[in-house]
N, C-alpha and C positions, 0 to 999 in steps of 0.2 A: 388693175384694180386700184381704185383711189385709196391713198393712205390716210388712215384715221389719225388725225393729229394727237400727238399726247397731250395729256394734261399738263399744263405747266405746273411744275414743281415750285412750292412755296418755300422760299427759305425760312429757316428757323428764325432769323432775326425779325422777320416779318409777322409773325403770330402774335406779336403784343408781348409787353413785358410779363415775365413768370413771377408771382408772388412767391417769395421764399421767406418761410417765419425767421424771425430774428433768432440768432443763437441764444440757447437757453430758456426761450419762451415756446410753450407748447400752443398749439393751434387751440382756441376756445371752441368748445362743442356747444352748440346752440342748445339751450335749454327749452324744452317743450312748454308751451303755454297751457295752463290748465283751464279747462272749460268752466262755465258756470256751475257753483255747486248748488244743487237742489237743498231745499230746507229739510227734506227727509234725511239727508246724508249727515251724520252726526261728524262732529270734529275729532280729529285724532287725539287719543287721550280722553275723551269723554265718552261715558257709556249712553247707548242710546235710550230712548224712552221706555221704561219698565212696561212689561205686557200686563194688561189689567188681570187682577184675579178672578178666577172664575168664581161665580156665586155659589155658595155652599149648597148642597143638595137639601132640599125642604125635607124636614123630619117626618118619617112615615108614621101616621097615627097609629096607636096600638089598639087592636081591637080589644074590646071589652065584652065579656059575655054577659049578657042581661041576666042569666040565671044564676051568676056567681054571686053569692053572698058573702059579704065580709064579717068574719066572726067578730061578735062583739068583745072589746077588751074591759075586763073589770080591774078596778084597783083594789089591791089585795091590802088589807089594813096592816099597818106596821105592827110587828110583834116586839112590843116593848121588854118582854121578858126575855128576849134574846140579846138585849144591849149587854155589851161586855163591860164590866166595872174594872178599872185600875186605879190602884193607890200608889202615889208616889211621895215615899216619905220625905218630908222636909220642914224644917223650923219655919215659924210664922213669918221670920224675916226673909227667909230664902223661898218661899212658896213661888214668887214672881219668877225668880231665875229657874226654878225648876219647871214651871210651866213653859217658859221661853225654850227651855232645852227639849221639852217634850215635843212642842210644835216643830222644832229643827228636826227631830228624828221622825216626825210623821210625814214631813215633806221629802225628807231623804229617802224614805221608805216607798215613795211613789204616791202619797197622798196629793190630792188637788188642794191648792190654797183654798179655795172656796168652800171645800168641805169642812173647814175647822172654824169653830167659834171658842173664843176663849173669854171666861168669865172671872171676875175678882168679887169676892165677898165684902171688901171693906175698902180700902182706897184704891182708886182708879189706876188701870195699868197706864204707863208713861205714854203708850201709843195713843190710847183713847183720850188722855187729857190733853196730849198735843192736838189732835184732830178736833176736839170740842173746843178749842180756842178759835177755831175757824167759824164756828156756828154750829148749831145741832143740824140745821138742814143739810148741810154738806157732809156732816159726820154720818147721818142716817142714810144719805143718798149712797154712800160707798156700802153700806149693808144692804142696801136694796140691789146694788149691782150684783153683789154676791159672787166676785170673782177673785176675791183675795181673803185672807185670814181677817177676821173680825174681832175685835176687842170691846168688850162692853162690861158694865157693873151688873151684878147679879139682880140689882133692884129693878133694872130696866129689861130683864128677861121677857116680859110679856111683849115687847115689840119686837124681839128677835125671833127669827122663823128658824125651824128646825134644821140640823146640819148633821152630817154623818158622825162628826166627831166633835164632842164637847169637853174643852179642857177648863177645870176650874181650879184657880189659886185660892187657897183658903188663906188669906193674908192678914187675918185677925182672930179674935175670939170665935169659938163655935157657939153661937147663941141660937135662939128660936128663928131669927131672921136667917141665919146661916143653914140651918137644916132645912127650912122651906126652900131657900135657894137650890141646895143640893136635890131636893126632890124635884123641883122644876127643871133643874138641869137635865136630870136623867129623862125627864118627859121630852126634852128636846134633841137629846141624842138618838141618832138613828141608829147606830152601830156599837159606839164606843164612847164611854165616859171616863175621863181620866181626872183624877182629883189629887192635887198637890198640897199638902200639909201634914200635919200631926196625926198619925195613926191612932194613937190612944183616945183623940178627941173626935176623930171622924168616924171610926168604926162604929161606935155605938149610935151614932146618926143613921147609918145604914142599916143596923139592925132594926132600928125604930120604923124605918121606912118599909123594910121587907116585912117586918110584923104588922104593919098596918093593913 
């Protein structure tokens, strides 16, 4: 039988030089090369595009019965006899301060500022005098807005609309003009009329008004 020659042994020195990492140095691991990033892929740390909000559902129409009739609303005439009268005793020189205090109490009790009208029978209230210095147009524009306490002279009461509460400061003598102003103020008050002044001079005026 013929002998199969053995494969020659390759000596270790013939396999080529073996690379040994230097002492203290670790072999670097090859970093993976990232592929191309698509435009749809968001960057790290940045949120992706927000999803579009769904359109709100269309409101459903409310069926209206053709036979349903809306009841007519009638405005009831305001009962002026139900207006409450309140007299705040104060000297002539202190009637303005008494009126201001009455306004503060009304606001503290929950009254809306636009419900209150303050009148003076002689000298203007300091607020009214200050606002009139900017012109009557701007002054009366605040009255027409009607969202705040308004101060006016009783002689201009015909330009003032009715309010729930009217406060009158009788800051002078009670003459015929004052009597007419108090009667007109009573007509402008929807629920409450407050008069600040000397009771001995004011009470006879209201007695004459009630007896008229």
